[in-house]
Legacy VTK file of the C-alpha trace (Angstrom):
# vtk DataFile Version 3.0
C-alpha trace
ASCII
DATASET POLYDATA
POINTS 66 float
13.343 -89.012 79.100
13.468 -85.655 78.173
14.472 -84.006 75.266
14.878 -81.225 73.358
13.877 -79.262 70.204
16.943 -77.378 69.317
18.540 -76.548 65.390
15.100 -77.668 63.609
15.893 -81.408 65.136
14.368 -83.301 68.659
16.877 -84.379 70.507
17.385 -86.725 74.013
20.862 -87.492 76.038
21.103 -91.358 76.385
23.873 -93.047 77.328
26.063 -95.469 75.264
28.167 -98.694 76.727
30.177 -100.884 74.954
33.007 -103.438 76.284
35.054 -100.845 79.372
32.093 -100.820 82.645
31.318 -97.427 82.746
28.808 -95.674 79.703
29.251 -92.807 77.951
27.048 -90.088 78.231
25.829 -89.296 74.241
23.308 -86.286 73.093
21.792 -87.281 69.652
18.768 -86.257 67.635
15.978 -88.672 66.829
15.679 -90.103 63.244
12.156 -91.267 62.267
13.799 -93.070 58.989
16.238 -95.492 62.603
16.749 -98.948 60.155
18.215 -100.168 63.419
21.735 -98.812 63.664
23.465 -96.624 64.795
26.481 -94.334 63.832
29.346 -93.180 66.311
32.137 -91.880 65.618
35.434 -93.508 66.357
36.020 -90.606 69.395
32.443 -91.824 71.308
32.728 -95.208 70.369
36.526 -96.832 71.305
36.776 -95.193 74.811
33.759 -97.391 75.683
34.749 -100.583 73.891
32.782 -100.849 71.223
34.418 -102.846 68.311
34.031 -102.094 64.920
32.026 -103.366 62.653
32.299 -101.616 59.270
32.813 -98.251 57.813
31.242 -96.345 55.338
30.251 -92.533 54.605
26.911 -91.172 55.498
25.053 -88.469 56.353
23.356 -87.990 59.525
19.479 -87.002 60.295
21.401 -84.109 60.950
22.537 -83.144 57.451
26.620 -83.536 58.719
28.998 -86.355 57.234
29.720 -88.759 59.283
LINES 1 67
66 0 1 2 3 4 5 6 7 8 9 10 11 12 13 14 15 16 17 18 19 20 21 22 23 24 25 26 27 28 29 30 31 32 33 34 35 36 37 38 39 40 41 42 43 44 45 46 47 48 49 50 51 52 53 54 55 56 57 58 59 60 61 62 63 64 65
């Protein structure tokens, strides 16, 4: 696995698969406070067949809001 440092944050490229047959590549920030949950925008989650577990506001590791 290779990563990069961009905009002051460590990033890696991963693939996420849901209920669809094809995985989707996603660039993610490594969050040292990871608590076991992944936050994805609808535009990334629904095309790969992920189902909605809940909805709520949040601040991502890069300081942006989701």
